[in-house]
C-alpha positions as CSV (number, residue, x, y, z in Angstrom):
1,M,93.6,147.0,152.9
2,R,91.3,149.4,154.7
3,M,92.6,151.1,157.8
4,Y,90.5,151.7,160.9
5,G,88.4,154.9,160.5
6,E,88.9,155.0,156.8
7,K,85.7,155.7,154.9
8,T,84.4,153.1,152.6
9,K,82.4,153.5,149.4
10,V,78.8,152.3,149.8
11,T,77.0,150.8,146.8
12,N,73.5,149.5,146.4
13,K,74.7,146.4,144.5
14,R,73.7,143.1,145.9
15,P,76.3,140.4,146.1
16,Y,73.8,138.0,144.4
17,K,71.4,137.9,141.5
18,I,67.6,137.6,142.2
19,R,65.4,136.1,139.6
20,S,61.7,135.6,140.0
21,K,59.4,133.6,137.8
22,R,55.6,133.3,137.8
23,K,54.1,129.8,137.8
24,E,52.6,130.4,134.4
25,N,56.1,131.0,132.9
26,M,57.6,127.9,134.5
27,N,57.8,124.4,133.0
28,I,56.5,122.5,136.0
29,N,54.5,120.0,134.0
30,Q,50.9,120.9,135.0
31,P,48.8,117.8,134.0
32,S,46.0,119.9,132.7
33,P,44.6,123.5,133.0
34,N,42.1,122.2,135.6
35,H,44.9,121.1,138.0
36,K,46.0,123.4,140.8
37,L,49.3,123.3,142.6
38,F,49.4,122.6,146.3
39,A,52.2,122.7,148.9
40,I,52.0,119.9,151.5
41,Y,53.9,120.2,154.8
42,H,54.2,117.3,157.1
43,Q,55.5,118.3,160.6
44,H,56.9,115.3,162.5
45,E,59.3,114.6,165.3
46,Y,62.4,114.8,163.0
47,G,61.4,118.2,161.5
48,S,59.3,118.7,158.4
49,T,58.9,117.3,154.9
50,Q,57.4,119.2,152.0
51,W,55.9,118.2,148.7
52,L,54.3,119.8,145.7
53,L,51.1,118.2,144.6
54,W,48.9,118.7,141.5
55,S,45.1,118.2,142.2
56,K,41.9,119.2,140.6
57,I,40.3,119.6,144.0
58,F,41.6,120.8,147.4
59,P,43.0,117.6,148.8
60,T,41.9,116.4,152.2
61,E,44.4,115.2,154.9
62,E,43.3,111.6,154.3
63,Q,43.9,111.9,150.5
64,V,47.4,113.4,151.1
65,V,48.3,110.6,153.6
66,A,47.1,107.9,151.2
67,S,48.6,109.4,148.0
68,L,52.0,110.1,149.6
69,D,52.0,106.9,151.6
70,L,52.9,108.8,154.7
71,D,53.6,107.3,158.2
72,F,51.3,109.9,159.7
73,E,51.0,109.8,163.5
74,P,48.7,112.6,164.8
75,E,48.8,111.1,168.3
76,L,52.5,112.2,168.4
77,D,51.5,115.8,167.7
78,E,52.3,115.4,163.9
79,F,50.3,117.5,161.6
80,I,49.8,118.1,157.9
81,D,49.3,121.6,156.4
82,I,47.9,122.0,152.9
83,E,48.2,125.3,151.0
84,E,47.2,126.2,147.4
85,I,50.0,127.9,145.5
86,E,48.9,130.9,143.5
87,K,52.4,132.1,142.4
88,I,55.9,130.7,142.6
89,H,58.9,132.9,143.1
90,I,62.3,131.3,142.4
91,L,65.3,133.2,143.7
92,E,68.8,132.4,142.5
93,L,71.5,133.5,144.8
94,S,74.9,133.6,143.2
């Protein structure tokens, strides 16, 4: 047990491991080399929902709503954000 005022040993060790992988090194089942990966964010009254979507073109809001069968209500200040993913970083905290 450490007593008040007692000096402690400081280390640069992290209490977890960090691993990062590039999209090219991941097995994420790309349908073809022509497909790009997109992150879809749907903000709604209950929070947000996210999806990963493969597409050969940058999808429109209408295409996303139709393909994901969303109950999209922009009149309630809901919105959809679409971003192309260039690189994926996966971190493992353990």
